[in-house]
N, C-alpha and C positions, 0 to 999 in steps of 0.2 A: 564521508562526512568529516569535516575539519572543525576545530574549535573556532568559533566566531561569534559575533553578536546575535546571529540567528540560530545558533546551535540549540537543539531541543533541550529543555531544562527539566521537564517532568520525566518520571520513569517511563510512563506510557509513550511519551513522544520519542524517547531514546530507543525504545524497543521498536516502535513503528518506523523509525528512521533506518533500521537495519533491513526492513523488508525490501527485497529486490537487490540486495547487495552481496558482495563476496567477503566472507570472513576466513582468514587464513590462520591456521594453527602454527605459530612460530615457537617450536620447542625442540630441545635436544636432551637426550638422556645423559646421566652423569658420566657415562663412559665415552660419550661422543666428543670428538675434537671440536665440534661446533658449540659445545657447552661453555660459552663465554658471553657475558652481557654485550660486549662490543659486536660480536658476531651475530648474536640474536637480533640486535638492533639493525645491523646491516641486512639481515634476512628480511626483517619487517619492511625496511625501506625498499628492498627488491620486490617484495610482494605488493607493496603500494604502487610501485612503478608498473606492475602487471595488472593493476586495476582493483586491488583489494580495498575494501571499505572499512576494515577493522582487523583486529588480531586477537588470538587467544594465546596468552603468554604465562609461563610458569615462573613463580618466584619473585619476590620484591626487587631483587637486583636487576633481573631481566626486564621487569615491568618499568622500573625507573629508567633503564637505558633506552627502551623503546619510546617511552614518553618524552624523552629528551630530543628525539629526532622526528616524532610524529604526533600530530594532534588527532589522529583517527581514534575511534573507540577501541578500548582495550578490555577484553574479558580476562580478568586476572584469576589465576589459580595459584595455590600454594601447596605443593606436594610435600608432605612431611610424614615419614615412617615413624610409628610409635609402637614400641613393644607391647604385644597383647591386643592390638587393635588392627582390624582389617582396613579401616578407612585410611586414606592417604591424601585425597584431593580436598584441600581446604576444609578440614573437619572441625575446626574450632573458631571461635570469634577472634582470637588473636591471629590465627592464620589469615583470616579474611581481612582484618584491619591492616595487616602489614602490606598487602598488595594494594589496598585502597589508598593508604598513606603514600605508597610509591607512585600512584597515578592512575590506577585502574578505575574506570567508571562503571564497569560491570564486574561482578564476582560470581564464579561458579563454585558451588558447594557440593560436597557429597550429599546427595538427597536420599540415600537408602535408609532403611530402618535398622541398620546395624548399630551396635553400641558405639556411642560417640565419646571421645576422650573427655575426662573431667566432669562427666555427667551432664554435659551441655545438651540443650535441645535445639533441634533445627528451627522451630518456630521462634525461639528467643533470639537466635542469631539473625534470622531474617528481619525481625522487628528492629534490632539494633542497626542493621545496615540500611533499612528503610529510613530510619531517623537521620541518616547521613545522605539520603537521596541517592543511594546506590541501587542499581538494578541487580536483582538476584536471580541467578540461574541455578537449577538443581540438576546435577548429573545423576541419572537413575538407570536402573537395569530392568525393571518390570513395570507393568501397568499399575500394580498396587502401589509401588513406590512413587509413581507419577501422581497418583491421586493423593497420596499422603503429602507429598511436597506441595501440591496445589492447595491442600487444606491448610498447610503451614504458611501460605501467603506468598510463595515465590512468584516471580514475574514470568519466568520461563522454565520449562522442563526440557531436558535434552537426553537423548538416548545414549549418551557417552559410555555408560558402564555395561550396556547389554553385551554379554559374552565375557565380561571381566570380573563378575562376582561368582562365588562358588556354585550358586544355584542357577546360573544362566549360561552354563558352559555349552548348552545345546545350540546357541547361536553360532553361525558360521562367521568366524573372525575375518574371513576374506570378503564378506559382503556387508553392505550397509544394513542397518536395523530397520528396514522399511516395514516389516511385519509388526514390530512394536509401535512404530509411528502410527500405523493404522488403528491399533488398539487404543491409543491415547489421544487421537485427533479431536475427540469431542470434549476434551477437558476445557474448562473456562480460563485457560491460560495459553500463552503462545508456546508452541511446541517446536523444538529443533531436533532434526536428525543429524547426528555428528559422527564424523570419522568414517574410515574404511571406504572412502571414495577413491578407488584405485584405477578404474578403467573408464574409457569413454562410454561403455555400455551402462555403467553405474549412473552416469549423469545424462542419460539419453533424454530424461524428462527435464533436465536443467540446462546444461550446455554441452557442447562438444569439447573434446580434449580433456585435460585434467583439472578443469576449473570447477569449483563448487558454485551452487546457484540456489537462490531462494526458492522454496518449494511450497506449494499450497495444497493442503489436504483438508477438505471440509471447509470450516470457517477459520482455520488457523494456519499460520505459516510456519514452516520449518526451515531454518537456515542450514544449509549444508556446508560443512567445513571442507576446505582443501585437505589433502593428505599432509603429513608432517613436512617440515622444512626441506627435507631432501628432494621434494618434488617441485620446489619453488625457485630453483635457481635458473638454469638456462633452458628450462623446458618450455612447452607451448604456452604455459601460463604467462611467462614473462614476455614471450614473443608476440602475443596477441596485440593488435593495435586497438585504439579506442573505437575506430569505425567498425572493426570486426566485433568488438565487445557490444557495440550498440545493436547491430543486427542480431547477434546472439541473444541479447536481452529481449529484443522486440519479438523474436520468434517464440521464445518461451512465454512471454507475457500474452501474446496473441493466442497461443494454444490454451493457456489458462483461462483467458477471457471466454473463449468458445465453450470450454468445459463447464464453466460456472454460471454463465449468463444466458444460456440457451432458453431455459424455461421462462425467464423474465422477458426475453426478446419475443418469444411466441405469444405471451400474454399481451404485450404491447401491440404486436402485429394484429392480433384478433380485435383489439379495441380500434385500431386504425381502420381495419377493413369494415368493422361495424359503422364507423363514422362515415366512411365513403359511401357505404350502402344507403345510409340515411341522409346523404347529401350534407354532411357536416364538415367543417374545416378541422384540421389537426393543428392546433396552435403550438408554436415553439417560442419559448422565452429563454434567451441565452444571456447569462450575466458574464460569460467568459469571452473567448476570442475566436470561436470557430463555428459552432453549430448553426447559428442563425444565418451565417454567410454561406456555409457549405451546402445547405439543403433548400434554400429559398430561390425559386426561379433557376434551378440548377439542372444541368444535363443529367438525365437518368433519375431525377427526383420527381416527387409527386406534386401536381399542381395544388393538391389539397393542403400542402404544408403552408402555413401562414405565420409570418413573423409577428410576434407580439412585442411591440416596442413602445415605450412611453418614457416621459421624463418629467421630473418636477424641479428642474434646475432653476435657480434664481440668479439673475445677472446683477452684480454689484459693481457699478462703475466707479463709485466713490472709494478711493483707497483707504480713507480714514474709517468709513463704515465697514469696509471689508476686514480691517484689522481689529476694530474695537467692538463690533457687534456680532454675536455668535448665536447659533440655534439654541432654543430653550431645551431641546431634547437632543443631546449629542449622539445618542444611539441611532437616531433617525427613525425609530419605530413609530412614533406618533405621526410623523409626516408620511411615512410609508403606509400607515393604516388609512389615512385620508386619501392619499393618492390612488391606492389600489381600489378603494371603494369608488372613486371617481371613474377609474378604468372600467370597472364592471358595469357601472351605470351607462357607459357609452354604447353598450349593446353588442360589442364584438364577441365577447364571451357569453355563451348561453349554457344553461343547465344541460348536461348530457354530453357536452363537447369534451374531447381529450385535450389536456394541456401538458406539454412536455416542458419541464423547467430544468435548465442545465446550469449547475453551479458546482465547481469542484469542491470547495470547502463547505458549501451549504450552510453557512452560519450567519450571513447578513440578515438584518432585520427585515429588509425589503423582500428578499427571496422567501423567507419563512412566512412572512405575512401574506405574500401572494399565494403560496400554497394553501395556507389555512383558510383565507377568504374564498378562494376558488372552490375548495372542497365544500365549504359551507353553502356556497351558491349552487352546488350540484354538479360541478365539473369533475372529471376523473383526472387526478394529478399523477403524472409519471415523473419521477425524479431521476435525472442523469447526474450522478455525483460520485464521490469517492468515500465509501462508508468508513473504511479503516482510518483514513486521513482525517475525515470530518469528526470521527469519534474522539480523536485526541485534542480537538480544539474546543475552547469554552464557547457555549452558545451565547449569542448577543440578545436574542429575542427574550422578552419577559416570560414566555412560556417555558424557557430553559430547554428548548428543543431545536433540532437542526432540520434541514430540508428532508433528509431521508426518513425522519420520524414523522413527517407530515404528508407523506405520499401514499397513494394507493398501490403503486408498483414502483420498484427501485431498479434502475439499470446501474450497476456498480462499475464505474470505469477503472477501478482498482489502481488509481494513482497512488504512488507512495507518499510518505510524509514529505510535504513541501513540493510535491508534484514532479520536480526534476528527478530523473531516475538514474543517471549515469555519473560515476566518478571518473575523472581523467587525471592521470598522474601529474603532479606538480601544480594542479589547479585547486584552489580552495573550495569553490562552489560546485555543486553538482549541476549537470547540464542535461538538456533534452527532456523537456516536459512531456509526460506520458499522457495526460488527460486529453489533449487534442487528438492524438492518434487513436486512442481507445474510444473516445467519445464519437468520433466520426465513424469508426468501424461498427460500433454498436448501433448507431443510427442508420447506417447503410444496411446492416443486417435486418433491422426493423423494417426498412423500406422494402427489401426483398420479400420479407414475410408478408407484408401487407399486400403486395402485388400478387403473390402466390395465392393468398386466401381470397382476394377479389376474383381472380381467374377461376377458382374453384366454385364461386357463386355465380359465375357467368357475367361478371362486371368487368368492363374494360376501364380501369382508372386512367385518368389523363396523366401522361408522363412526358416531361419535356425532353426533346432531342437537342443536339448541339446546334447552336446558332451559327457555328463556323463551318458547318458542312455546306456543300452546294445546295442552294435553296433552303438553307437552315433558318434564315430569318422568317420566310413565309410559313414554314412548318411551325416555328415557335409561336407566331401570332395566331395561327390556326388553332394550336393547342390551347392558347389562352381563351379564344372565343368558344371553343368546345366546352372548356371547364366552366366558363361564365354562364353558358346556357344549360349545361347538364348538372353542374354541382358535383360531378364525379371525376 
């Protein structure tokens, strides 16, 4: 993510924008020959060339130097040793303000319950930083500390200090703190596992090689940091191409999709099989760019899939009218309400039918109104949307709700903030929208599940074969006639 007119502005949006990205720790100890702001900045640039989407940087001088060469997000820390205190990672409000003033848009604080210098309180520092719209991360070492930090209002908790406080020496400092991550995954904040990613085995759930990768556990994501800067020079991190990065990222995302969405897929498949058994269509409304095209009259797809398309467009041929006269309701909700009521009155949608509504953001008045009226009319609504992304966006509908909040079942395509998932070195915008790939995969999984359940009930659902095979045209027309007569 680079600074631009579309850069996320709320704290929630900035946290969401890190999902699916690589954060590199660019630091060097006081004894290291790399401990120079110019070198740290160069290391950050090298990490960005290797695909990093942000950095963790120590000290205002280094933060300032990195900010001068990069617009990527910076998680700033300020390590200060003070006699009589164990805390050293950004332990005071002054420490935090120094890195914010230098250009950090995230700040990591010591989130333990140890004594803080000058009698300051974690919650008070968090509140001050929030007043400046700064995202606050708490570095913790135990589950109790994570809960305490969450209660203090931090946006993120990170396992940074596990093994580095006197009472957590039992942690293996050669291994990531995955056990602590499992303990705190249910907290109502974003959870990061940080550091000690030394081997390919450590990142087998994230990426191959020495790269860090966003990790999902339960309902929270945990960004994994790369090892310190000595790993980010001429190693595999820097050598990876954008194409390799894309396939790496896709493999991880697909694995995550399978592990988190299977139950929802099975529920939708059961509904679909019920619909076919009862000779009902399975309606698909797609506000996006793929689903209604990929599954309607498609090889390997069900004849029962029915595209729901409608329009309330008004043609204005007069240029003066077009420029001077505007809708009374700019949100479009009033018009959508009338239009969707008209759609329902046409008889295509009937009580008991399943309706799949696909919208990545899920915020438009028309999409929400369609879901609400359809449920009121007795349809079962399945939302294909991006829950985390949608949650960061302001609702447009007067109900102050989004699509996923108006559905009976939600298929979460897990698109990241803004949908585009991949950063390419030297390019400001992220590329490669994820929702199309994941949406199609979820729908094909649903299709497979419907067919399997139909077969278990002794039903042979009509499935289209390729028109381009020898005799394909005749087989296709035959399938259409079979479905028209059987309804299955």
